[in-house]
RODREN-822018 format. One line per field, with one value per atom (N, C-alpha, C): residue in three letters; atom name; x, z, y. Coordinates in Angstrom, 1 decimal. Layout:
! RODREN-822018
aa: [ALA  ...]
at: [CA  ...]
px: [X  ...]
pz: [Z  ...]
py: [Y  ...]
//
This chain:
! RODREN-822018
aa: [UNK  UNK  UNK  UNK  UNK  UNK  UNK  UNK  UNK  UNK  UNK  UNK  UNK  UNK  UNK  UNK  UNK  UNK  UNK  UNK  UNK  UNK  UNK  UNK  UNK  UNK  UNK  UNK  UNK  UNK  UNK  UNK  UNK  UNK  UNK  UNK  UNK  UNK  UNK  UNK  UNK  UNK  UNK  UNK  UNK  UNK  UNK  UNK  UNK  UNK  UNK  UNK  UNK  UNK  UNK  UNK  UNK  UNK  UNK  UNK  UNK  UNK  UNK  UNK  UNK  UNK  UNK  UNK  UNK  UNK  UNK  UNK  UNK  UNK  UNK  UNK  UNK  UNK  UNK  UNK  UNK  UNK  UNK  UNK  UNK  UNK  UNK  UNK  UNK  UNK  UNK  UNK  UNK  UNK  UNK  UNK  UNK  UNK  UNK  UNK  UNK  UNK  UNK  UNK  UNK  UNK  UNK  UNK  UNK  UNK  UNK  UNK  UNK  UNK  UNK  UNK  UNK  UNK  UNK  UNK  UNK  UNK  UNK  UNK  UNK  UNK  UNK  UNK  UNK  UNK  UNK  UNK  UNK  UNK  UNK  UNK  UNK  UNK  UNK  UNK  UNK  UNK  UNK  UNK  UNK  UNK  UNK  UNK  UNK  UNK  UNK  UNK  UNK  UNK  UNK  UNK  UNK  UNK  UNK  UNK  UNK  UNK  UNK  UNK  UNK  UNK  UNK  UNK  UNK  UNK  UNK  UNK  UNK  UNK  UNK  UNK  UNK  UNK  UNK  UNK  UNK  UNK  UNK  UNK  UNK  UNK  UNK  UNK  UNK  UNK  UNK  UNK  UNK  UNK  UNK  UNK  UNK  UNK  UNK  UNK  UNK  UNK  UNK  UNK  UNK  UNK  UNK  UNK  UNK  UNK  UNK  UNK  UNK  UNK  UNK  UNK  UNK  UNK  UNK  UNK  UNK  UNK  UNK  UNK  UNK  UNK  UNK  UNK  UNK  UNK  UNK  UNK  UNK  UNK  UNK  UNK  UNK  UNK  UNK  UNK  UNK  UNK  UNK  UNK  UNK  UNK  UNK  UNK  UNK  UNK  UNK  UNK  UNK  UNK  UNK  UNK  UNK  UNK  UNK  UNK  UNK  UNK  UNK  UNK  UNK  UNK  UNK  UNK  UNK  UNK  UNK  UNK  UNK  UNK  UNK  UNK  UNK  UNK  UNK  UNK  UNK  UNK  UNK  UNK  UNK  UNK  UNK  UNK  UNK  UNK  UNK  UNK  UNK  UNK  UNK  UNK  UNK  UNK  UNK  UNK  UNK  UNK  UNK  UNK  UNK  UNK  UNK  UNK  UNK  UNK  UNK  UNK  UNK  UNK  UNK  UNK  UNK  UNK  UNK  UNK  UNK  UNK  UNK  UNK  UNK  UNK  UNK  UNK  UNK  UNK  UNK  UNK  UNK  UNK  UNK  UNK  UNK  UNK  UNK  UNK  UNK  UNK  UNK  UNK  UNK  UNK  UNK  UNK  UNK  UNK  UNK  UNK  UNK  UNK  UNK  UNK  UNK  UNK  UNK  UNK  UNK  UNK  UNK  UNK  UNK  UNK  UNK  UNK  UNK  UNK  UNK  UNK  UNK  UNK  UNK  UNK  UNK  UNK  UNK  UNK  UNK  UNK  UNK  UNK  UNK  UNK  UNK  UNK  UNK  UNK  UNK  UNK  UNK  UNK  UNK  UNK  UNK  UNK  UNK  UNK  UNK  UNK  UNK  UNK  UNK  UNK  UNK  UNK  UNK  UNK  UNK  UNK  UNK  UNK  UNK  UNK  UNK  UNK  UNK  UNK  UNK  UNK  UNK  UNK  UNK  UNK  UNK  UNK  UNK  UNK  UNK  UNK  UNK  UNK  UNK  UNK  UNK  UNK  UNK  UNK  UNK  UNK  UNK  UNK  UNK  UNK  UNK  UNK  UNK  UNK  UNK  UNK  UNK  UNK  UNK  UNK  UNK  UNK  UNK  UNK  UNK  UNK  UNK  UNK  UNK  UNK  UNK  UNK  UNK  UNK  UNK  UNK  UNK  UNK  UNK  UNK  UNK  UNK  UNK  UNK  UNK  UNK  UNK  UNK  UNK  UNK  UNK  UNK  UNK  UNK  UNK  UNK  UNK  UNK  UNK  UNK  UNK  UNK  UNK  UNK  UNK  UNK  UNK  UNK  UNK  UNK  UNK  UNK  UNK  UNK  UNK  UNK  UNK  UNK  UNK  UNK  UNK  UNK  UNK]
at: [N  CA  C  N  CA  C  N  CA  C  N  CA  C  N  CA  C  N  CA  C  N  CA  C  N  CA  C  N  CA  C  N  CA  C  N  CA  C  N  CA  C  N  CA  C  N  CA  C  N  CA  C  N  CA  C  N  CA  C  N  CA  C  N  CA  C  N  CA  C  N  CA  C  N  CA  C  N  CA  C  N  CA  C  N  CA  C  N  CA  C  N  CA  C  N  CA  C  N  CA  C  N  CA  C  N  CA  C  N  CA  C  N  CA  C  N  CA  C  N  CA  C  N  CA  C  N  CA  C  N  CA  C  N  CA  C  N  CA  C  N  CA  C  N  CA  C  N  CA  C  N  CA  C  N  CA  C  N  CA  C  N  CA  C  N  CA  C  N  CA  C  N  CA  C  N  CA  C  N  CA  C  N  CA  C  N  CA  C  N  CA  C  N  CA  C  N  CA  C  N  CA  C  N  CA  C  N  CA  C  N  CA  C  N  CA  C  N  CA  C  N  CA  C  N  CA  C  N  CA  C  N  CA  C  N  CA  C  N  CA  C  N  CA  C  N  CA  C  N  CA  C  N  CA  C  N  CA  C  N  CA  C  N  CA  C  N  CA  C  N  CA  C  N  CA  C  N  CA  C  N  CA  C  N  CA  C  N  CA  C  N  CA  C  N  CA  C  N  CA  C  N  CA  C  N  CA  C  N  CA  C  N  CA  C  N  CA  C  N  CA  C  N  CA  C  N  CA  C  N  CA  C  N  CA  C  N  CA  C  N  CA  C  N  CA  C  N  CA  C  N  CA  C  N  CA  C  N  CA  C  N  CA  C  N  CA  C  N  CA  C  N  CA  C  N  CA  C  N  CA  C  N  CA  C  N  CA  C  N  CA  C  N  CA  C  N  CA  C  N  CA  C  N  CA  C  N  CA  C  N  CA  C  N  CA  C  N  CA  C  N  CA  C  N  CA  C  N  CA  C  N  CA  C  N  CA  C  N  CA  C  N  CA  C  N  CA  C  N  CA  C  N  CA  C  N  CA  C  N  CA  C  N  CA  C  N  CA  C  N  CA  C  N  CA  C  N  CA  C  N  CA  C  N  CA  C  N  CA  C  N  CA  C  N  CA  C  N  CA  C  N  CA  C  N  CA  C  N  CA  C  N  CA  C  N  CA  C  N  CA  C  N  CA  C  N  CA  C  N  CA  C  N  CA  C  N  CA  C  N  CA  C  N  CA  C  N  CA  C  N  CA  C  N  CA  C  N  CA  C  N  CA  C  N  CA  C  N  CA  C  N  CA  C  N  CA  C  N  CA  C  N  CA  C  N  CA  C  N  CA  C  N  CA  C  N  CA  C  N  CA  C  N  CA  C]
px: [55.7  54.6  54.9  56.1  56.5  56.3  56.7  56.6  55.1  54.2  52.8  52.2  52.6  52.2  52.7  53.9  54.4  53.7  53.3  52.6  51.2  50.5  49.2  49.2  50.3  50.5  50.7  51.5  51.7  50.4  49.7  48.5  47.4  47.4  46.5  46.8  48.1  48.5  48.4  48.4  48.3  47.0  46.0  44.6  43.9  43.0  42.2  41.4  41.3  40.5  39.4  38.3  37.2  37.6  37.5  37.9  36.7  36.6  35.3  35.3  36.4  36.4  36.1  35.6  35.3  34.1  34.2  33.2  32.0  30.8  29.5  28.7  27.5  26.7  26.3  26.3  26.1  27.2  28.5  29.6  29.6  29.3  29.4  28.3  27.1  26.0  26.4  27.1  27.6  28.6  29.5  30.6  29.8  28.8  28.1  27.3  26.8  26.1  27.1  28.3  29.3  29.5  29.6  29.9  28.7  27.5  26.3  26.3  26.5  26.5  27.6  28.7  29.7  29.4  28.9  28.5  27.3  26.4  25.2  25.7  26.6  27.2  27.9  28.6  29.4  28.5  27.4  26.5  25.4  25.3  24.2  22.8  22.8  21.6  21.2  20.5  20.0  19.1  18.3  17.3  18.0  19.1  19.8  20.6  21.2  21.9  21.0  19.8  18.9  18.4  18.1  17.5  18.6  19.8  20.9  20.9  20.2  20.2  18.8  18.9  17.7  17.1  15.9  15.3  15.8  16.4  17.1  18.6  19.1  20.5  21.1  22.3  23.0  24.5  25.2  26.6  27.3  28.4  29.2  30.5  31.3  32.6  33.7  34.9  36.1  36.9  37.2  38.0  39.5  40.3  41.8  42.3  43.3  43.9  45.5  46.2  47.6  47.8  46.8  46.9  46.5  46.1  45.7  44.2  43.5  42.0  41.9  41.0  40.7  39.4  39.4  38.2  37.4  38.1  37.4  36.6  36.9  36.2  35.1  34.6  33.6  32.3  31.7  30.6  29.5  28.3  27.1  27.3  27.2  27.3  25.9  25.1  23.8  23.0  21.7  20.8  20.2  19.4  18.8  18.0  17.2  16.4  17.3  18.3  19.2  19.9  20.3  20.9  20.0  18.8  17.8  17.5  17.4  17.2  18.4  19.6  20.8  20.8  20.6  20.8  19.7  18.4  17.4  17.3  18.2  18.3  18.7  18.1  18.6  20.0  20.6  22.0  23.0  22.5  23.4  23.9  25.2  25.7  26.6  26.6  27.6  29.0  29.9  31.3  31.7  32.6  33.0  34.4  34.5  35.8  36.4  37.5  38.1  39.1  38.7  39.6  40.9  41.0  42.3  43.3  42.7  43.5  43.6  43.0  43.1  42.6  41.5  40.9  40.5  40.9  40.6  39.9  39.1  38.4  38.5  38.9  38.9  38.3  37.7  37.0  36.9  36.8  36.7  36.2  35.5  35.1  36.4  37.2  38.3  38.1  37.0  36.7  35.2  34.6  33.2  33.0  32.2  31.9  30.3  29.8  28.4  28.0  26.9  26.4  24.8  24.2  22.8  22.4  21.5  21.0  21.7  22.9  23.6  25.1  25.7  27.1  27.8  29.1  30.0  31.0  31.4  32.4  33.3  34.4  35.4  35.6  35.3  35.6  36.8  37.4  38.6  38.3  38.3  37.8  39.1  39.5  40.6  40.4  40.6  40.6  41.9  42.2  43.5  43.4  44.2  44.3  45.6  45.9  47.2  47.1  48.1  48.2  49.2  48.7  49.6  50.7  50.4  51.3  52.5  52.3  53.3  53.9  53.2  53.6  53.6  52.6  52.6  51.1  50.9  49.6  49.3  48.2  47.9  46.7  47.0  46.0  45.5  44.2  43.5  42.5  42.5  41.6  41.2  40.3  39.8  39.2  39.2  38.5  37.3  36.2  35.0  34.5  33.8  33.2  31.7  31.2  29.8  29.0  27.8  27.0  25.8  25.6  24.5  23.5  22.3  21.3  20.7  20.3  19.6  18.1  17.5  16.1  15.4  14.2  13.4  14.0  14.5  15.0  16.5  17.2  18.6  19.3  20.6  21.5  21.4  21.4  21.3  22.3  22.8  23.6  22.7  23.0  22.2  22.9  24.3  25.0  26.4  27.2  28.6  29.4  30.6  31.6  32.7  32.6  33.6  34.9  35.9  37.2  37.9  37.7  38.4  39.9  40.3  41.7  41.7  42.6  42.6  44.1  44.3  45.7  45.7  46.9  47.2  48.6  48.8  50.2  50.3  51.6  51.9  52.8  52.6  53.4  53.7  54.8  55.1  54.0  53.8  52.8  53.2]
pz: [80.0  80.1  79.2  79.2  78.3  76.9  76.6  75.2  74.8  75.6  75.4  75.2  76.0  75.8  74.5  74.1  72.8  71.6  71.7  70.6  70.6  71.7  71.7  71.1  71.5  71.0  69.5  69.0  67.5  66.8  67.3  66.7  66.7  67.7  67.8  66.7  66.6  65.7  64.2  63.9  62.5  62.1  63.1  62.8  62.1  61.2  60.5  61.5  61.3  62.2  61.3  61.9  61.3  61.3  60.1  59.9  59.6  60.4  60.3  59.0  58.3  57.1  55.9  56.0  54.8  54.1  52.7  51.9  52.0  52.1  52.2  50.9  50.8  49.7  49.8  51.0  51.2  50.7  51.1  50.6  49.0  48.4  46.9  46.4  47.0  46.6  46.6  47.6  47.7  46.7  46.4  45.4  44.0  43.8  42.6  42.4  43.6  43.5  43.0  43.5  43.1  41.5  41.1  39.7  38.9  39.2  38.6  38.6  39.7  39.8  38.9  38.9  38.1  36.5  36.2  34.8  34.4  35.4  35.2  35.0  35.8  35.7  34.3  34.0  32.7  31.5  31.6  30.4  30.4  31.5  31.7  32.0  32.6  33.0  34.4  34.4  35.5  36.4  35.8  36.5  37.5  37.0  37.8  38.9  38.5  39.6  40.7  40.4  41.5  42.2  41.5  42.0  43.0  42.8  43.8  45.1  45.2  46.5  47.2  48.5  49.2  48.9  49.2  48.9  49.9  51.0  51.9  51.8  50.6  50.4  50.5  51.0  51.1  51.0  50.5  50.3  51.1  51.7  52.4  51.7  51.8  51.1  52.0  51.8  52.5  51.7  52.1  51.3  51.5  50.6  50.7  51.4  52.3  52.9  52.8  52.0  51.7  51.1  50.3  49.6  50.5  51.7  52.5  52.9  53.0  53.4  54.7  54.8  56.0  56.6  57.5  58.0  58.8  59.4  60.2  59.3  58.0  57.1  56.4  56.9  56.2  56.0  54.8  54.5  53.7  53.9  53.2  51.7  50.9  49.5  48.9  48.8  48.2  48.7  48.6  49.0  47.8  48.0  46.9  45.9  46.5  45.6  44.7  45.3  44.4  43.4  43.8  42.9  41.7  42.0  41.0  40.0  40.6  39.8  38.8  39.3  38.5  37.4  37.7  36.7  35.7  36.0  35.1  34.3  34.6  33.8  32.3  31.4  30.0  29.7  30.7  30.5  31.0  31.8  32.4  31.3  31.3  30.4  31.2  30.9  31.6  31.3  32.2  31.9  30.7  29.8  28.6  28.7  28.0  27.9  26.6  26.5  25.3  24.8  23.7  23.1  22.7  22.1  21.8  22.9  24.0  25.3  26.1  25.5  26.2  27.6  27.8  29.2  29.8  31.0  31.7  33.0  33.4  34.7  35.5  36.8  37.6  38.9  39.5  40.8  41.4  42.8  43.6  44.9  45.6  47.0  47.8  48.3  49.0  50.3  50.9  52.3  52.4  52.9  53.1  54.6  55.4  56.7  56.8  57.0  57.2  58.6  59.1  60.4  60.1  60.0  59.8  58.5  58.6  57.4  57.1  57.7  57.5  57.2  56.5  56.0  55.9  56.1  55.7  54.7  53.8  52.7  52.4  51.9  51.3  49.8  49.0  47.6  47.2  46.1  45.5  44.0  43.6  42.2  41.6  40.4  39.7  38.3  37.7  36.3  35.8  34.6  34.0  32.6  32.1  30.6  30.3  29.0  28.5  28.5  29.1  29.0  27.9  26.7  25.5  25.7  26.6  26.9  27.7  28.5  29.4  28.8  27.9  27.3  28.5  29.4  30.5  30.7  31.4  31.8  33.1  33.3  34.6  35.2  36.4  37.2  38.4  38.5  39.6  40.3  41.6  42.2  43.7  44.2  45.6  46.2  47.5  48.3  48.9  48.9  49.6  50.6  51.6  52.7  52.4  52.3  52.0  53.1  53.4  54.4  53.5  53.8  53.0  53.9  53.3  54.0  53.1  53.7  53.0  53.0  51.8  51.7  51.1  50.9  50.2  48.8  48.1  46.8  46.8  47.9  48.0  48.6  48.5  49.1  48.3  49.1  48.5  49.2  48.6  49.2  50.0  51.3  52.2  52.2  52.3  52.3  52.0  51.7  51.3  51.8  52.1  52.4  51.3  50.5  49.3  49.7  49.1  49.2  50.5  51.2  52.5  52.2  50.9  50.5  49.0  48.6  47.2  46.7  45.4  44.9  43.4  43.0  41.6  41.4  40.3  40.0  38.5  38.1  36.6  36.4  35.3  34.9  33.5  33.1  31.6  30.9  29.6  28.8  28.6]
py: [-40.5  -39.5  -38.3  -37.8  -36.6  -37.1  -38.3  -38.9  -38.9  -39.3  -39.4  -38.0  -37.0  -35.6  -35.1  -35.3  -34.9  -35.5  -36.7  -37.4  -36.7  -36.5  -35.9  -34.5  -33.7  -32.4  -32.4  -33.3  -33.3  -33.7  -34.7  -35.2  -34.0  -33.2  -32.1  -31.1  -30.8  -29.8  -30.1  -31.4  -31.8  -32.3  -32.5  -32.9  -31.8  -32.1  -31.1  -30.3  -29.0  -28.1  -27.5  -27.2  -26.5  -25.1  -24.5  -23.2  -22.3  -21.2  -20.4  -19.7  -19.5  -18.7  -19.6  -20.8  -21.6  -21.0  -21.2  -20.7  -21.5  -20.8  -21.4  -20.9  -21.4  -21.0  -19.5  -19.0  -17.6  -16.8  -17.2  -16.5  -16.5  -17.6  -17.6  -16.7  -16.7  -15.8  -14.4  -14.0  -12.6  -12.3  -13.3  -13.0  -12.9  -13.7  -13.7  -12.3  -11.9  -10.5  -9.4  -9.4  -8.4  -8.6  -9.8  -10.1  -9.6  -9.9  -9.4  -7.9  -7.3  -5.8  -5.2  -5.6  -5.0  -5.2  -6.3  -6.5  -5.6  -5.4  -4.5  -3.1  -2.6  -1.2  -1.1  -2.1  -1.9  -1.9  -2.7  -2.8  -1.7  -1.1  0.0  -0.6  -1.8  -2.5  -1.9  -0.8  0.0  -0.9  -1.6  -2.5  -3.4  -4.1  -5.0  -4.3  -3.2  -2.4  -2.0  -1.5  -1.1  -2.4  -3.4  -4.7  -5.3  -5.1  -5.5  -4.9  -3.8  -3.0  -3.0  -2.8  -2.5  -1.1  -0.9  0.4  1.5  1.1  2.1  2.1  1.6  1.6  3.0  3.1  4.3  4.1  5.1  5.1  6.2  5.9  6.9  6.9  8.0  8.1  8.5  8.1  8.4  9.3  10.5  11.4  11.1  11.5  11.5  12.7  12.5  13.6  13.3  14.1  13.8  12.5  12.0  10.7  9.6  9.7  8.7  8.8  7.7  7.8  8.5  9.4  10.2  9.8  8.8  8.2  9.2  10.2  11.3  12.2  12.1  13.0  12.3  11.1  10.3  11.2  11.0  11.9  11.0  11.4  10.8  11.0  10.0  10.0  10.3  9.1  9.3  8.0  8.2  7.1  6.5  5.5  4.8  5.7  6.5  7.4  8.3  8.8  9.6  8.8  7.6  6.7  6.4  6.0  5.7  7.0  8.1  9.3  9.5  9.4  9.5  8.5  7.2  6.1  6.1  6.7  6.7  8.0  8.8  10.0  9.8  10.5  10.3  10.6  11.5  11.8  10.8  9.8  8.8  7.8  7.6  6.5  5.7  4.4  3.5  3.8  3.4  3.7  2.8  3.4  2.8  2.2  1.1  0.4  0.8  1.5  2.0  0.9  0.2  -0.8  -0.3  0.9  1.5  1.7  1.9  2.2  0.8  -0.2  -1.5  -1.4  -0.7  -0.6  -2.0  -2.2  -3.4  -3.1  -4.0  -3.9  -5.2  -5.2  -6.4  -6.1  -7.1  -6.9  -8.3  -8.2  -9.4  -9.0  -9.9  -9.8  -10.4  -9.5  -9.9  -10.6  -10.2  -10.8  -10.8  -11.8  -11.9  -12.5  -11.9  -12.5  -12.5  -13.7  -13.8  -14.2  -13.6  -14.0  -14.0  -15.1  -15.2  -14.6  -13.7  -13.0  -11.6  -11.4  -10.3  -10.5  -9.7  -9.9  -8.5  -8.6  -7.5  -8.1  -7.3  -7.7  -6.6  -6.9  -5.9  -6.3  -5.3  -5.5  -4.8  -5.3  -4.7  -4.5  -3.3  -3.0  -2.2  -2.6  -1.8  -1.8  -0.7  -0.6  0.0  -0.3  0.1  0.4  1.3  1.5  2.2  2.1  2.7  4.2  4.9  6.3  6.5  7.0  7.2  8.3  9.2  10.3  9.8  8.8  8.2  6.9  6.4  5.0  4.0  4.1  3.2  2.8  1.7  1.3  1.9  2.7  3.3  2.5  2.1  1.3  2.2  2.2  2.9  1.9  1.9  1.0  1.5  0.7  1.1  -0.1  -0.2  -1.1  -0.4  -1.1  -0.6  -1.6  -1.1  -1.9  -2.0  -3.2  -3.4  -4.0  -3.6  -4.3  -4.9  -6.2  -6.8  -7.5  -7.7  -8.4  -9.5  -10.6  -11.6  -11.4  -11.3  -11.1  -12.3  -12.2  -13.3  -13.5  -12.5  -12.5  -12.9  -13.1  -13.4  -12.2  -12.3  -11.2  -9.9  -8.8  -7.5  -6.6  -5.6  -4.6  -3.6  -3.4  -2.5  -1.1  -1.1  0.1  -0.2  0.9  0.8  2.0  1.7  2.8  2.7  3.7  3.6  4.2  3.7  4.3  4.1  2.9  2.7  2.5  2.3  2.3  2.6  3.4  3.8  3.7  3.5  3.4  3.8  4.1  4.4  4.0  3.3  2.9  2.8  2.8  2.7  1.5  0.8  -0.4  -0.2  -0.9  -0.9  -1.7  -1.2  -2.0  -3.3]
//
C-alpha cells in the first residue's frame, strides 16, 4: 500500500501541470503594445503614442526618498489631455539617441496578468550611454506598473504608475 502511494505521489509530481502564467495571444498583444509604444516615443510618432492610450489615461508617479521609492508620496502626474498638449506642442522633441555616446535603450514587459478585458503589467525600461568624464557606461532604468483595457481596437494603456522601482549603475565600457 505504501509503495502504491509513493508511485502515485511521484506520478503526480512529474505529470505536466497547467500553468496559469502561460503566454496567451492577449499577453503577446500587450508585449507588442509596449514595443510599438517605445518605438513611437523614440521616433516622435505622437499619433501612435496617443492611440495606444485610452482617452481617460492618467499617470501617477512615485518619488524617491533617500534613494528608495516612497509609495506614500504617490502623486498625480498627468492625464491624457495634458499629455496630448505636451506632445503636440511645436517645442516637444522625441528623446535622442547619441551615436557618439553609444546610447542604448532596452525595454520589456516583465510581468503581464490578464483577466478578461483587463490586465496589469510591469515594464522594465533602461537606457544607457557612455559617460566620457567617467569613462564608464551609465545605466538608468525604472519599472512601471501599467493598467490596460481591451477595446474594440485592441489593448490600450488605461493608466500607469511610473517609478515603482528605479536604479542607476555604472559598468566598464
